Legacy VTK file of the C-alpha trace (Angstrom):
# vtk DataFile Version 3.0
C-alpha trace
ASCII
DATASET POLYDATA
POINTS 62 float
118.015 74.892 94.009
116.935 75.143 97.620
117.239 78.319 99.676
120.074 76.769 101.660
121.966 75.854 98.482
121.510 79.357 97.089
122.825 80.928 100.298
125.822 78.579 100.246
126.617 79.539 96.650
126.280 83.229 97.474
128.663 82.838 100.402
131.219 81.109 98.180
131.011 83.941 95.670
131.239 86.614 98.353
134.565 85.157 99.419
135.945 85.737 95.904
134.389 89.124 95.031
136.748 92.121 94.992
136.416 94.358 98.050
135.219 97.370 96.085
132.194 95.398 94.870
131.093 94.342 98.358
129.609 97.755 99.233
127.556 97.749 96.025
126.277 94.269 96.862
125.379 95.337 100.392
123.489 98.378 99.099
121.638 96.214 96.563
120.644 93.663 99.215
119.392 96.382 101.551
117.268 97.858 98.754
115.966 94.411 97.789
115.031 93.721 101.396
112.741 96.768 101.412
110.856 95.718 98.281
107.387 94.235 98.478
106.767 90.876 96.841
105.057 92.596 93.880
107.943 95.037 93.425
110.469 92.199 93.534
108.500 90.247 90.941
108.256 93.290 88.674
112.012 93.876 88.979
112.677 90.238 88.151
110.484 90.383 85.043
112.105 93.614 83.877
115.592 92.146 84.366
114.561 89.083 82.341
113.195 91.234 79.501
116.346 93.358 79.395
118.562 90.263 79.409
116.589 88.490 76.680
116.280 91.561 74.444
119.779 92.970 74.942
120.593 93.087 71.219
117.341 94.842 70.396
117.867 97.391 73.151
121.411 98.069 71.954
120.147 98.664 68.418
117.437 101.001 69.690
120.008 102.949 71.695
122.074 103.686 68.572
LINES 1 63
62 0 1 2 3 4 5 6 7 8 9 10 11 12 13 14 15 16 17 18 19 20 21 22 23 24 25 26 27 28 29 30 31 32 33 34 35 36 37 38 39 40 41 42 43 44 45 46 47 48 49 50 51 52 53 54 55 56 57 58 59 60 61
């Protein structure tokens, strides 16, 4: 997906998101904007690990 396509999809979703979620999204985007490239990459990898190992993490939490 190109950057333009991604932005278009985000805009479509923003039009359907409940109002109370918009502030959280704005806060997240502001925080993401302040991240360095290395920090953003690290966050992305961590998110991927958590998503892929969700069952394992849930078992460990019990």
